[in-house]
NUFI-479830 format. One line per 8 residues: their letters; for each residue x, y, z of C-alpha. Coordinates in steps of 0.5 Angstrom, whole numbers, padded with zeros to 4 digits. Layout:
N
a = X Y Z; ...
This chain:
358
mattdqiq = -0013 -0090 0055; -0014 -0083 0053; -0014 -0080 0046; -0010 -0073 0045; -0017 -0071 0043; -0020 -0072 0049; -0015 -0069 0053; -0016 -0061 0054
yrpsasli = -0011 -0058 0056; -0012 -0050 0057; -0007 -0045 0054; -0005 -0041 0060; 0002 -0036 0062; 0006 -0034 0069; 0010 -0029 0070; 0018 -0031 0074
laskqafh = 0018 -0023 0077; 0026 -0022 0079; 0027 -0016 0084; 0033 -0013 0084; 0035 -0012 0091; 0036 -0005 0094; 0043 -0005 0097; 0049 -0009 0096
tkkeydyn = 0049 -0015 0101; 0054 -0021 0102; 0048 -0026 0100; 0049 -0031 0095; 0044 -0027 0091; 0043 -0019 0089; 0035 -0021 0087; 0029 -0024 0089
vllmkrte = 0023 -0028 0085; 0016 -0026 0087; 0011 -0032 0090; 0004 -0031 0092; 0001 -0036 0097; -0006 -0038 0095; -0012 -0037 0098; -0016 -0043 0101
rtsyalnh = -0021 -0043 0096; -0015 -0043 0090; -0010 -0047 0093; -0008 -0055 0092; -0004 -0055 0099; -0003 -0052 0105; 0001 -0045 0103; 0000 -0047 0096
cvfpggvf = 0006 -0042 0093; 0007 -0040 0086; 0008 -0035 0080; 0003 -0030 0078; -0001 -0032 0072; -0007 -0035 0069; -0012 -0038 0064; -0012 -0035 0057
daqadesa = -0018 -0031 0055; -0019 -0032 0048; -0024 -0026 0048; -0019 -0021 0052; -0012 -0023 0050; -0013 -0025 0043; -0018 -0020 0041; -0017 -0015 0034
dwliyfqe = -0018 -0009 0039; -0011 -0010 0041; -0008 -0009 0034; -0012 -0003 0033; -0009 0000 0040; -0002 -0002 0038; -0002 0002 0031; -0005 0008 0035
cgiswdql = 0001 0007 0039; 0005 0007 0033; 0007 -0001 0034; 0009 -0004 0027; 0008 -0011 0026; 0016 -0012 0026; 0016 -0008 0033; 0011 -0014 0035
kllhsrqs = 0016 -0019 0030; 0021 -0019 0036; 0017 -0022 0040; 0018 -0030 0036; 0022 -0034 0038; 0027 -0036 0033; 0027 -0044 0035; 0029 -0048 0030
mgrpelmt = 0026 -0055 0030; 0019 -0052 0030; 0014 -0049 0036; 0009 -0054 0041; 0003 -0054 0040; 0001 -0048 0044; 0005 -0043 0041; 0003 -0044 0034
qgvefsrd = -0006 -0043 0035; -0006 -0036 0035; -0012 -0034 0031; -0012 -0026 0031; -0004 -0026 0032; 0002 -0030 0035; 0001 -0033 0041; 0007 -0030 0043
islrltal = 0003 -0024 0043; -0003 -0027 0046; 0000 -0030 0052; 0005 -0025 0054; -0001 -0021 0055; -0005 -0027 0059; 0002 -0026 0063; 0001 -0019 0064
retfeevg = -0006 -0018 0065; -0006 -0024 0071; 0000 -0021 0075; -0004 -0014 0075; -0011 -0018 0076; -0007 -0022 0082; -0001 -0017 0085; -0003 -0010 0083
illcrknl = 0003 -0010 0079; 0002 -0006 0072; 0008 -0008 0067; 0008 -0003 0062; 0011 0003 0058; 0010 0010 0055; 0014 0010 0048; 0017 0006 0044
knlnggqp = 0025 0005 0046; 0029 0000 0047; 0025 -0006 0044; 0030 -0010 0042; 0030 -0015 0048; 0035 -0015 0054; 0031 -0009 0058; 0029 -0009 0065
aqvlvqpf = 0021 -0009 0065; 0018 -0003 0066; 0013 -0002 0072; 0008 0003 0072; 0009 0009 0078; 0004 0014 0076; -0002 0014 0081; -0009 0011 0080
dreywqqr = -0014 0007 0083; -0011 0000 0082; -0017 -0002 0087; -0022 -0001 0082; -0019 -0002 0076; -0016 -0009 0079; -0023 -0011 0080; -0025 -0009 0073
vhndaqqf = -0020 -0014 0071; -0021 -0019 0075; -0029 -0019 0074; -0028 -0019 0066; -0022 -0020 0063; -0023 -0015 0057; -0022 -0009 0062; -0015 -0010 0061
lvlcrhla = -0016 -0007 0055; -0020 -0001 0057; -0015 0000 0063; -0008 0000 0058; -0012 0005 0053; -0015 0009 0060; -0008 0011 0062; -0005 0011 0056
vipdlwal = 0000 0005 0057; 0004 -0001 0053; 0003 -0007 0055; 0011 -0008 0056; 0011 -0015 0052; 0018 -0014 0050; 0020 -0014 0057; 0017 -0021 0057
newsiwrt = 0022 -0026 0056; 0020 -0033 0055; 0023 -0037 0060; 0020 -0045 0059; 0013 -0049 0057; 0010 -0054 0062; 0004 -0059 0060; 0001 -0062 0066
pasassrk = 0002 -0069 0067; -0003 -0073 0063; -0004 -0077 0069; -0006 -0072 0073; -0014 -0071 0076; -0016 -0065 0076; -0015 -0059 0070; -0009 -0059 0065
ydtvyyla = -0006 -0054 0063; -0001 -0052 0058; 0003 -0046 0061; 0008 -0041 0058; 0014 -0039 0063; 0016 -0032 0063; 0021 -0028 0066; 0022 -0021 0067
alenfnvd = 0026 -0017 0071; 0026 -0011 0076; 0029 -0005 0076; 0025 -0002 0082; 0027 -0006 0089; 0021 -0003 0092; 0015 -0006 0089; 0009 -0004 0092
llleptev = 0004 -0010 0091; -0004 -0010 0091; -0006 -0017 0093; -0013 -0020 0090; -0016 -0022 0096; -0021 -0028 0093; -0014 -0031 0090; -0008 -0029 0094
aaaywlqp = -0007 -0029 0102; 0000 -0027 0102; 0006 -0025 0097; 0013 -0026 0099; 0020 -0023 0095; 0025 -0028 0096; 0032 -0031 0093; 0031 -0037 0090
sdswlqsr = 0035 -0041 0095; 0030 -0038 0100; 0025 -0041 0096; 0028 -0048 0096; 0029 -0049 0103; 0023 -0046 0105; 0019 -0052 0101; 0023 -0056 0104
egliwlpy = 0023 -0054 0111; 0014 -0053 0110; 0013 -0046 0110; 0011 -0046 0104; 0009 -0051 0098; 0012 -0051 0092; 0009 -0056 0086; 0015 -0059 0083
illyetar = 0015 -0056 0076; 0016 -0049 0081; 0022 -0052 0085; 0025 -0055 0078; 0025 -0048 0075; 0027 -0045 0082; 0033 -0050 0083; 0035 -0047 0076
lmsipgwq = 0035 -0040 0078; 0040 -0042 0084; 0045 -0043 0078; 0045 -0035 0077; 0047 -0031 0082; 0046 -0024 0079; 0040 -0020 0077; 0044 -0018 0071
qllqfayd = 0047 -0024 0069; 0039 -0026 0070; 0036 -0022 0065; 0042 -0022 0060; 0041 -0029 0060; 0034 -0030 0060; 0033 -0025 0053; 0039 -0029 0050
rstqgstl = 0036 -0036 0052; 0029 -0034 0050; 0031 -0033 0041; 0032 -0041 0042; 0025 -0042 0044; 0022 -0049 0049; 0021 -0056 0049; 0014 -0057 0051
lqpiyyrt = 0016 -0061 0058; 0011 -0065 0061; 0014 -0070 0067; 0011 -0078 0066; 0010 -0081 0073; 0013 -0088 0076; 0011 -0090 0082; 0016 -0096 0087
ndcligvl = 0015 -0100 0092; 0018 -0093 0096; 0017 -0087 0092; 0013 -0083 0086; 0018 -0081 0080; 0017 -0076 0076; 0021 -0076 0069; 0023 -0071 0064
pgdelylp = 0026 -0071 0057; 0033 -0074 0056; 0032 -0079 0062; 0032 -0087 0060; 0025 -0088 0063; 0022 -0082 0059; 0017 -0085 0054; 0016 -0082 0046
epeycnes = 0007 -0080 0048; 0008 -0078 0055; 0000 -0075 0054; -0002 -0082 0053; 0001 -0084 0060; -0006 -0082 0064; -0003 -0087 0069; 0002 -0088 0074
ivlpcsis = 0006 -0093 0071; 0008 -0098 0077; 0016 -0102 0078; 0016 -0108 0082; 0023 -0105 0086; 0025 -0099 0090; 0027 -0092 0089; 0035 -0094 0091
elntvakr = 0034 -0101 0086; 0032 -0097 0082; 0037 -0091 0082; 0043 -0096 0082; 0043 -0098 0076; 0040 -0091 0072; 0045 -0088 0067; 0042 -0083 0063
fnrymiys = 0036 -0078 0069; 0033 -0073 0068; 0028 -0074 0074; 0025 -0073 0081; 0023 -0077 0087; 0017 -0075 0092; 0019 -0078 0098; 0013 -0074 0102
fqhvdfac = 0010 -0067 0101; 0016 -0063 0102; 0022 -0068 0102; 0023 -0068 0094; 0030 -0069 0091; 0032 -0067 0084; 0037 -0071 0079; 0039 -0069 0073
nvpsldgh = 0046 -0071 0069; 0044 -0070 0061; 0046 -0064 0058; 0040 -0058 0059; 0035 -0057 0053; 0034 -0049 0050; 0041 -0047 0052; 0038 -0047 0060
fplqtrvn = 0042 -0047 0066; 0043 -0054 0070; 0040 -0055 0076; 0044 -0051 0082; 0049 -0057 0084; 0048 -0056 0091; 0040 -0059 0090; 0042 -0064 0084
trlakl = 0043 -0071 0087; 0048 -0075 0085; 0044 -0081 0084; 0050 -0086 0086; 0050 -0083 0092; 0043 -0085 0094
């Protein structure tokens, strides 16, 4: 069995972008969320879709040159401290490993840099007004050679700071609200990540995208419910963690409500969520904290645990559950009857399976 020293989890960050719809409609949600489809070279599955994001680059995202630039822009240390969570029970290790400055800063820079690199959206501000939070993210609309700079940043992550200096803008760190933190299951055969998910709400409803051709095949602005349905129908494929987050977003119909909730909730910080996998005779199950099958050291569960029963037999006796059940690539059911961690909304009722009915 692997030790924690042998398991290398790479820090990364992703950004959930929620864009207000242009006009009032009778649809259930008045906002869309951005999903980008990976290219064949970078995908794990057909129609693999994710939120923008990528791997932390210490030389680029944690460079002391950022502190110099922030000082030049008139940003005080107290203004940077506004980005810290007030989580009382201690932060996940991912968020405590900053060298030059807090990971609450550097991983936001990762998310902003990767979002510009992948879809050409530059979230930044020209001034220091309204840094206390709860504000929409600001998309740069002034003209510049986006394609040229996108490729520079793609080829060298340190060029993101150069770009900000060139445009005389401040990365809009304060508009990114910490949403959740996930760790790749220890049983995964591919590379493993610790990923912080941020949420930013955009007032802009007609955001001009520029897709990086080697990484992004297409991009879609979809309502949370449409994302869920299209994944179920096989039109797109969402990794199970993203399906879980989509099910949470489905509980929040309004853009303004989402913005305020994301800001208020983010002060509580995030519990590190690492699924543990079980295998029954007919199903693969991912269990999460709060589930009666969850174990205290998930980082050591480097193989799926085999249970000699069927999924229906297992669910019949379940009393405390927070799990997802994978029947096929597209058929994934979620079930949770425990309180949500960290002040989160529960899974949307219509996608939260009641195990008593299985």
